[in-house]
C-alpha positions as CSV (number, residue, x, y, z in Angstrom):
1,X,0.0,0.2,0.2
2,X,1.0,3.5,-0.8
3,X,2.5,5.6,2.3
4,X,0.1,8.2,3.6
5,X,0.1,11.5,1.9
6,X,1.8,14.4,4.1
7,X,0.5,17.9,3.9
8,X,3.2,20.4,2.7
9,X,3.3,22.6,6.0
10,X,3.9,19.6,8.0
11,X,6.9,18.2,6.2
12,X,9.2,19.7,8.8
13,X,7.4,18.1,12.0
14,X,10.8,16.4,12.5
15,X,12.1,19.5,13.9
16,X,9.8,19.4,16.7
17,X,11.1,15.8,17.8
18,X,14.3,15.8,19.6
19,X,17.0,14.1,18.0
20,X,17.6,11.7,20.8
21,X,14.3,9.8,20.0
22,X,14.7,6.4,18.2
23,X,13.6,6.1,14.6
24,X,10.8,3.5,15.5
25,X,9.3,6.0,18.0
26,X,10.0,9.1,15.8
27,X,7.6,7.5,13.3
28,X,4.8,7.3,15.6
29,X,5.3,10.9,17.1
30,X,5.3,12.3,13.4
31,X,2.0,10.4,12.6
32,X,0.7,11.8,16.1
33,X,1.7,15.3,15.2
34,X,0.1,14.8,11.7
35,X,-3.2,13.9,13.1
36,X,-3.2,16.7,15.7
37,X,-2.8,19.2,13.0
38,X,-6.4,18.5,12.3
39,X,-7.8,18.4,15.8
40,X,-11.1,20.6,16.3
41,X,-9.4,23.4,17.9
42,X,-7.3,23.7,14.7
43,X,-10.1,24.2,12.5
44,X,-13.4,25.0,14.3
45,X,-12.5,28.7,15.1
46,X,-12.0,29.6,11.4
47,X,-15.4,28.0,9.9
48,X,-17.8,28.4,13.3
49,X,-20.2,29.8,10.7
50,X,-20.8,26.6,9.1
51,X,-20.6,24.0,11.6
52,X,-22.1,22.9,14.8
53,X,-21.7,25.0,18.0
54,X,-18.8,23.4,19.9
55,X,-17.4,23.5,23.4
56,X,-13.6,22.6,23.7
57,X,-13.2,21.0,27.2
58,X,-9.5,21.0,28.5
59,X,-7.9,17.6,29.5
60,X,-5.1,17.3,31.7
61,X,-2.1,14.7,31.8
62,X,-3.4,13.1,34.5
63,X,-7.2,13.1,33.3
64,X,-6.0,11.7,30.2
65,X,-4.2,8.9,32.2
66,X,-7.3,8.3,34.2
67,X,-9.4,7.6,31.1
68,X,-6.8,5.0,29.9
69,X,-6.5,3.1,33.1
70,X,-10.3,3.0,34.0
71,X,-11.0,2.4,30.4
72,X,-8.5,-0.4,30.4
73,X,-10.2,-1.9,33.6
74,X,-13.7,-1.8,32.4
75,X,-12.6,-3.6,29.3
76,X,-10.7,-6.1,31.4
77,X,-7.3,-5.3,29.4
78,X,-3.8,-4.8,30.5
79,X,-2.6,-1.2,31.1
80,X,1.3,-0.4,31.3
81,X,0.4,2.8,33.3
82,X,-2.0,1.3,35.9
83,X,0.5,1.8,38.7
84,X,1.2,5.5,38.1
85,X,-2.5,6.4,39.7
86,X,-4.3,5.2,42.8
87,X,-8.0,4.4,42.2
88,X,-8.9,7.5,44.3
89,X,-6.6,9.5,42.1
90,X,-8.4,8.2,39.0
91,X,-11.7,8.8,40.6
92,X,-11.0,12.3,41.3
93,X,-9.5,12.9,37.8
94,X,-12.8,11.8,36.1
95,X,-15.0,13.6,38.4
96,X,-13.1,16.7,37.7
97,X,-13.5,15.9,34.1
98,X,-17.1,15.2,34.2
99,X,-18.0,18.5,36.0
100,X,-16.3,20.4,33.4
101,X,-18.3,18.4,30.7
102,X,-21.6,19.1,32.4
103,X,-20.8,22.6,32.4
104,X,-20.1,22.4,28.5
105,X,-23.6,20.4,27.8
106,X,-25.2,23.4,29.9
107,X,-23.9,26.1,28.0
108,X,-25.1,24.3,24.5
109,X,-28.5,23.9,25.9
110,X,-28.2,20.1,25.9
111,X,-31.8,19.4,26.2
112,X,-31.3,17.8,22.7
113,X,-28.5,16.1,23.7
114,X,-24.5,16.5,22.4
115,X,-22.1,14.7,20.4
116,X,-18.8,13.9,22.6
117,X,-15.4,13.3,20.8
118,X,-11.9,13.6,21.3
119,X,-10.4,16.8,19.5
120,X,-8.9,14.2,17.0
121,X,-11.4,11.2,16.7
122,X,-15.1,10.3,18.0
123,X,-15.8,7.3,20.0
124,X,-17.8,5.5,17.5
125,X,-16.3,2.1,17.6
126,X,-18.1,2.0,21.4
127,X,-21.4,1.6,19.3
128,X,-20.7,-1.8,17.6
129,X,-18.4,-3.3,19.9
130,X,-19.6,-2.3,23.7
131,X,-23.1,-1.1,22.9
132,X,-23.9,-3.8,20.8
133,X,-27.1,-5.0,22.4
134,X,-28.3,-1.5,22.9
135,X,-28.2,-1.0,19.3
136,X,-29.7,-3.9,18.1
137,X,-32.4,-3.7,20.6
138,X,-33.3,0.0,18.8
139,X,-33.1,-1.9,15.5
140,X,-35.6,-4.3,16.5
141,X,-37.9,-2.0,17.8
142,X,-37.9,-0.1,14.4
143,X,-37.8,-3.4,12.3
144,X,-41.3,-4.2,14.2
145,X,-42.6,-1.1,12.5
146,X,-41.3,-1.7,9.2
147,X,-43.8,-2.4,6.5
148,X,-42.6,-5.2,4.4
149,X,-45.4,-5.8,1.7
150,X,-43.3,-3.4,-0.7
151,X,-40.6,-6.1,-0.9
152,X,-42.8,-9.0,-1.3
153,X,-43.7,-10.4,-4.8
154,X,-46.2,-8.8,-6.6
155,X,-47.4,-8.9,-10.2
156,X,-44.6,-6.7,-11.3
157,X,-41.9,-8.6,-9.7
158,X,-42.8,-12.4,-8.7
159,X,-39.7,-12.8,-6.3
160,X,-38.8,-11.1,-3.0
161,X,-36.7,-7.8,-3.8
162,X,-34.2,-8.9,-1.5
163,X,-31.5,-6.3,-2.5
164,X,-34.0,-3.3,-2.0
165,X,-34.8,-4.6,1.5
166,X,-31.3,-4.9,2.4
167,X,-30.4,-1.4,1.0
168,X,-33.4,-0.2,3.4
169,X,-31.9,-2.2,6.5
170,X,-28.6,-0.9,5.8
171,X,-30.1,2.8,5.9
172,X,-31.9,2.0,9.1
173,X,-28.7,0.6,11.0
174,X,-26.7,3.7,9.9
175,X,-29.6,6.0,11.2
176,X,-29.7,4.0,14.4
177,X,-26.0,3.9,14.9
178,X,-25.8,7.6,14.5
179,X,-28.6,8.2,17.1
180,X,-26.9,6.0,19.6
181,X,-23.9,8.3,19.7
182,X,-26.1,11.2,21.3
183,X,-25.5,11.9,25.0
184,X,-27.4,14.2,27.3
185,X,-25.4,13.9,30.5
186,X,-21.7,13.8,31.4
187,X,-22.0,10.2,33.1
188,X,-22.9,8.7,29.4
189,X,-20.0,10.7,27.9
190,X,-17.5,9.7,30.2
191,X,-18.7,6.3,29.7
192,X,-18.3,6.6,25.9
193,X,-14.6,7.9,26.4
194,X,-13.7,5.3,28.6
195,X,-14.9,2.5,26.5
196,X,-13.6,3.3,23.2
197,X,-10.4,1.7,21.7
198,X,-10.2,4.8,19.5
199,X,-10.0,7.0,22.2
200,X,-7.7,4.8,24.1
201,X,-5.1,4.9,21.2
202,X,-5.3,8.7,20.8
203,X,-4.6,9.5,24.2
204,X,-2.0,7.0,24.3
205,X,-0.3,8.8,21.5
206,X,-0.6,12.3,23.4
207,X,0.6,10.9,26.5
208,X,3.7,9.4,24.4
209,X,4.2,12.7,22.9
210,X,4.4,14.2,26.6
211,X,7.1,11.5,27.5
212,X,9.3,13.0,24.8
213,X,9.1,16.6,25.3
214,X,6.2,17.4,22.9
215,X,3.1,19.5,23.8
216,X,0.1,17.7,25.2
217,X,-2.8,18.1,22.7
218,X,-5.8,16.4,24.0
219,X,-8.9,17.9,24.4
220,X,-12.7,17.0,24.5
221,X,-15.1,18.4,22.0
222,X,-18.8,18.8,23.0
223,X,-20.7,19.5,20.2
224,X,-24.7,20.4,19.6
225,X,-26.6,17.6,18.5
226,X,-28.7,18.2,15.3
227,X,-31.7,15.8,15.3
228,X,-32.6,17.0,11.6
229,X,-29.1,15.9,10.3
230,X,-29.8,12.6,8.3
231,X,-27.1,10.2,6.9
232,X,-27.8,10.7,3.6
233,X,-26.8,14.3,3.7
234,X,-23.4,13.7,4.5
235,X,-20.5,13.7,1.5
236,X,-16.9,13.1,2.2
237,X,-14.7,15.9,0.0
238,X,-11.2,15.7,-0.8
239,X,-9.4,18.8,-1.2
240,X,-5.7,18.9,-2.6
241,X,-3.9,22.3,-2.4
242,X,-7.3,23.9,-2.0
243,X,-8.7,22.3,-5.0
244,X,-11.5,19.6,-4.7
245,X,-10.4,16.4,-6.2
246,X,-13.1,14.3,-5.2
247,X,-16.6,13.6,-3.7
248,X,-18.2,10.6,-2.4
249,X,-21.0,9.9,-0.3
250,X,-19.8,9.3,3.3
251,X,-21.8,6.2,4.1
252,X,-21.1,3.2,1.8
253,X,-23.6,0.4,2.4
254,X,-26.4,1.7,0.3
255,X,-27.3,4.2,-2.5
256,X,-28.7,7.6,-1.8
257,X,-32.4,7.5,-2.8
258,X,-32.4,11.4,-3.3
259,X,-29.3,10.9,-5.7
260,X,-30.1,7.5,-7.8
261,X,-33.7,7.7,-8.2
262,X,-36.1,9.4,-10.5
263,X,-34.8,8.3,-13.9
264,X,-31.4,8.8,-15.6
265,X,-32.1,12.1,-16.9
266,X,-33.2,13.2,-13.5
267,X,-30.4,11.5,-11.6
268,X,-27.8,13.5,-14.2
269,X,-29.3,16.7,-13.8
270,X,-29.5,16.7,-9.8
271,X,-25.9,15.2,-9.6
272,X,-24.4,17.8,-11.6
273,X,-25.9,20.5,-9.9
274,X,-25.0,18.9,-6.7
275,X,-21.1,18.7,-7.6
276,X,-21.0,22.3,-8.7
277,X,-22.8,23.7,-5.5
278,X,-20.2,21.5,-3.4
279,X,-17.3,22.8,-5.3
280,X,-18.4,26.3,-4.9
281,X,-18.9,25.8,-1.3
282,X,-15.5,23.9,-0.5
283,X,-13.4,26.0,-2.9
284,X,-14.8,29.2,-2.6
285,X,-16.5,29.3,1.2
286,X,-14.5,26.7,3.3
287,X,-11.3,26.1,2.0
288,X,-10.0,29.8,2.0
289,X,-10.6,30.3,5.7
290,X,-8.7,27.3,7.0
291,X,-5.0,26.9,7.3
292,X,-4.5,23.8,5.7
293,X,-3.9,23.4,2.2
294,X,-5.0,19.6,1.8
295,X,-7.7,18.1,3.8
296,X,-10.9,16.0,3.9
297,X,-14.2,17.6,5.0
298,X,-17.3,16.2,5.4
299,X,-19.9,18.4,4.0
300,X,-23.7,18.3,4.8
301,X,-26.1,18.8,1.9
302,X,-29.5,19.8,3.7
303,X,-32.0,18.5,1.1
304,X,-35.9,18.3,1.9
305,X,-36.9,15.0,3.9
306,X,-39.2,14.3,1.7
307,X,-36.7,13.4,-1.0
308,X,-36.0,10.3,0.7
309,X,-39.4,9.1,0.5
310,X,-39.1,8.2,-3.2
311,X,-40.6,4.9,-3.9
312,X,-38.7,1.9,-4.3
313,X,-37.1,0.8,-8.0
314,X,-35.9,3.0,-10.2
315,X,-38.4,2.7,-12.8
316,X,-40.0,5.9,-11.4
317,X,-39.6,8.8,-13.6
318,X,-39.6,12.4,-12.2
319,X,-41.4,14.9,-14.6
320,X,-39.3,18.0,-15.6
321,X,-40.6,20.2,-13.5
322,X,-39.9,18.5,-10.2
323,X,-36.5,17.8,-11.5
324,X,-36.1,21.6,-12.3
325,X,-37.4,22.2,-8.7
326,X,-34.6,19.8,-7.1
327,X,-31.9,21.4,-9.2
328,X,-32.8,25.1,-8.1
329,X,-32.9,23.8,-4.6
330,X,-29.5,22.2,-4.8
331,X,-28.0,25.5,-6.3
332,X,-29.5,27.5,-3.3
333,X,-32.4,28.9,-5.1
334,X,-36.2,28.7,-4.7
335,X,-38.4,28.6,-1.3
336,X,-36.4,25.9,0.4
337,X,-32.9,26.5,-0.9
338,X,-30.4,23.8,0.1
339,X,-28.2,24.8,3.1
340,X,-24.4,23.9,3.3
341,X,-22.5,22.7,6.2
342,X,-19.3,21.2,7.7
343,X,-19.4,18.3,10.0
344,X,-15.5,18.3,10.6
345,X,-12.2,18.5,9.0
346,X,-9.8,15.5,8.6
347,X,-6.5,14.5,7.6
348,X,-5.6,14.2,3.8
349,X,-4.5,10.5,4.1
350,X,-5.5,7.0,3.7
351,X,-7.6,6.9,6.7
352,X,-10.5,8.8,5.2
353,X,-10.7,6.5,2.0
354,X,-14.4,6.3,1.7
355,X,-15.2,4.8,-1.7
356,X,-11.7,5.8,-3.0
357,X,-8.5,4.0,-2.4
358,X,-5.0,5.6,-1.8
359,X,-3.3,3.5,-4.6
360,X,-3.6,3.1,-8.1
361,X,-6.0,4.9,-10.7
362,X,-7.9,6.1,-7.5
363,X,-4.6,8.0,-5.9
364,X,-4.0,10.0,-9.2
365,X,-8.0,11.0,-8.8
366,X,-7.2,12.3,-5.4
367,X,-4.1,14.1,-6.0
368,X,-4.6,15.8,-9.5
369,X,-8.2,14.8,-11.1
370,X,-11.8,15.1,-9.9
371,X,-14.6,12.4,-9.8
372,X,-17.9,12.3,-7.8
373,X,-18.7,8.8,-6.6
374,X,-21.9,7.3,-5.6
375,X,-23.1,3.9,-4.9
376,X,-25.5,3.0,-7.9
377,X,-28.4,0.8,-7.3
378,X,-28.6,-2.7,-8.9
379,X,-31.1,-3.6,-11.5
380,X,-34.1,-5.2,-10.1
381,X,-33.2,-8.7,-11.9
382,X,-30.8,-10.9,-9.3
383,X,-28.0,-12.1,-10.9
384,X,-24.6,-13.7,-9.3
385,X,-22.9,-10.5,-9.8
386,X,-25.8,-8.0,-8.4
387,X,-27.0,-10.2,-5.4
388,X,-28.1,-8.3,-2.2
389,X,-24.7,-7.2,-0.9
390,X,-25.5,-3.8,1.0
391,X,-25.3,-5.5,4.6
392,X,-21.8,-7.0,3.9
393,X,-20.8,-3.4,4.5
394,X,-21.9,-3.3,8.1
395,X,-20.1,-4.6,11.1
396,X,-20.3,-8.7,10.7
397,X,-22.3,-9.6,14.0
398,X,-25.2,-6.8,12.8
399,X,-24.8,-8.2,9.2
400,X,-25.2,-11.7,10.2
401,X,-28.3,-11.0,12.8
402,X,-30.2,-8.8,9.6
403,X,-29.9,-11.4,7.0
404,X,-31.4,-14.0,9.4
405,X,-34.1,-11.6,9.8
406,X,-34.4,-11.3,6.4
407,X,-34.5,-14.9,5.8
408,X,-37.0,-15.6,8.4
409,X,-39.6,-12.8,7.1
410,X,-39.1,-14.4,3.7
411,X,-39.7,-17.9,4.7
412,X,-42.7,-17.0,6.7
413,X,-44.3,-15.0,4.0
414,X,-43.1,-16.4,0.5
415,X,-41.1,-19.4,1.0
416,X,-41.7,-20.9,-2.5
417,X,-40.4,-17.5,-4.2
418,X,-37.6,-17.4,-2.0
419,X,-36.3,-21.0,-2.5
420,X,-36.7,-20.1,-6.2
421,X,-33.9,-17.4,-6.0
422,X,-31.8,-19.5,-3.5
423,X,-32.2,-22.6,-5.8
424,X,-31.3,-20.5,-8.9
425,X,-28.2,-19.4,-7.5
426,X,-27.1,-22.5,-5.3
427,X,-24.4,-23.8,-7.8
428,X,-22.5,-20.7,-9.4
429,X,-23.6,-17.9,-7.1
430,X,-23.0,-19.7,-3.4
431,X,-19.7,-21.2,-4.2
432,X,-18.5,-17.8,-5.8
433,X,-19.7,-15.8,-2.8
434,X,-19.8,-18.1,0.3
435,X,-19.6,-15.3,2.8
436,X,-22.8,-13.5,1.4
437,X,-24.7,-16.7,0.5
438,X,-24.1,-18.4,4.1
439,X,-27.3,-16.9,5.8
440,X,-29.5,-17.9,2.7
441,X,-28.2,-21.4,2.6
442,X,-27.4,-22.3,6.3
443,X,-27.3,-26.0,6.9
444,X,-30.4,-25.8,9.1
445,X,-32.6,-24.2,6.8
446,X,-34.7,-26.9,4.8
447,X,-35.6,-26.7,1.1
448,X,-39.5,-27.3,0.4
449,X,-40.1,-30.6,-0.8
450,X,-41.5,-31.0,-4.3
451,X,-43.5,-33.9,-6.0
452,X,-41.1,-33.9,-9.0
453,X,-38.5,-35.4,-6.9
454,X,-40.2,-38.8,-6.5
455,X,-40.3,-38.9,-10.1
456,X,-36.6,-38.5,-10.3
457,X,-36.2,-41.3,-7.8
458,X,-38.2,-43.6,-10.2
459,X,-36.4,-42.7,-13.1
460,X,-33.1,-43.1,-11.6
461,X,-33.9,-46.5,-10.1
462,X,-35.3,-47.6,-13.8
463,X,-31.9,-46.6,-15.2
464,X,-30.0,-48.4,-12.7
465,X,-32.1,-51.5,-13.0
466,X,-31.3,-51.1,-16.9
467,X,-27.5,-50.9,-16.4
468,X,-27.3,-53.7,-14.1
469,X,-29.2,-56.0,-16.6
470,X,-27.0,-54.9,-19.6
471,X,-24.0,-55.7,-17.6
472,X,-25.3,-59.4,-16.5
473,X,-26.0,-59.7,-20.4
474,X,-22.4,-58.6,-21.3
475,X,-20.6,-60.8,-18.9
476,X,-22.5,-64.1,-19.9
477,X,-21.7,-63.4,-23.5
478,X,-18.0,-63.1,-22.4
479,X,-18.0,-66.3,-20.5
480,X,-19.6,-67.9,-23.7
481,X,-16.7,-66.8,-26.0
482,X,-14.2,-67.9,-23.6
């Protein structure tokens, strides 16, 4: 793999690292300094008009150590600095930090909740690893109210629409995972920080910098929660030397309805308008205000929520008048113009890949070209290349549970049609893509028994008897010749 691309103004970071530091540690410190160059405090003051209200809470070295020590204890993991603080000192440090977080939540009017992160990264891994059952219970509550009739066989489509159902479930999972990050009290905020492996890694980098005479860079960002923000509104944009080089949808598990449905002409017009609006916003409004030359910015495109309610399938054609209305909205015109915003700024390196790769042709695009890349919906016909795959992008535990749920619903509502799809793809698809076939071809799943099976048993038995008879006749003739 290609090495991370470095920002020009940080090519001299070695000058801040003492010469006595060994080369292996120097590499880690250099990576940490590069990451800290994009911490919230380095970009938030320049673009406050475009992003969420944010309070930065200072973190002392002892408080960082307390988070690391207590977090490792809660997760029953070893900690190399556990002996540096007593349990009372850990509790006291966390209590002081909790009170400052509480004050920040109050200043932001935290009745709607807040989003907590370190100034470098968030604790989003907690939702999938530590709060697994909480998220799954929330998913089950939503699944209970999901209308499945639109995905079941109909006159226009005689088999269940598995891919479209999985795309819907993937979108539902993303919304629930995003909502799970909302906290409304300092206790929940501290709990997220303690249980996150990402926070542990970043605080460990901060503490290592201190050990080698470098500044301590850790802060906690308390950000106002926006309940109107939908996952489909977020686009990841790549900026190299103040020029936009690529755009991709932030969540890569399913197509975005408002950018993929409505007919080819509508999709083309809407995408072109969005591409130009994002380019203007990033290059003319955001980039000039930031001290960074190259960065990755997550942009909010606040489209009307009803755009998400487009009926399933790509066959619905938006009339020209509605297409023009949407294009005008995206351009910032009309009664409800699209408002643009910024979620956060990230380093311009391989950790922010999204739908692009940091090698091969994609690397050339990110450095010197331009492309807008989105996930396109597949045709309704199911083929080995276009099988239902959206759930494969989710964490494995959730993907397996959701695929089992899909199987159970289809076997309850339309077992024959569901079996028809599975049987048609058993040979060439299941063998080529076993990880996706697993929940649909599970060993415990019994196929429906058909009368035609009896017929094949009779035919096979008769053929076997005939072969035995021919063999006996041939053997008799051989004996006569001898």
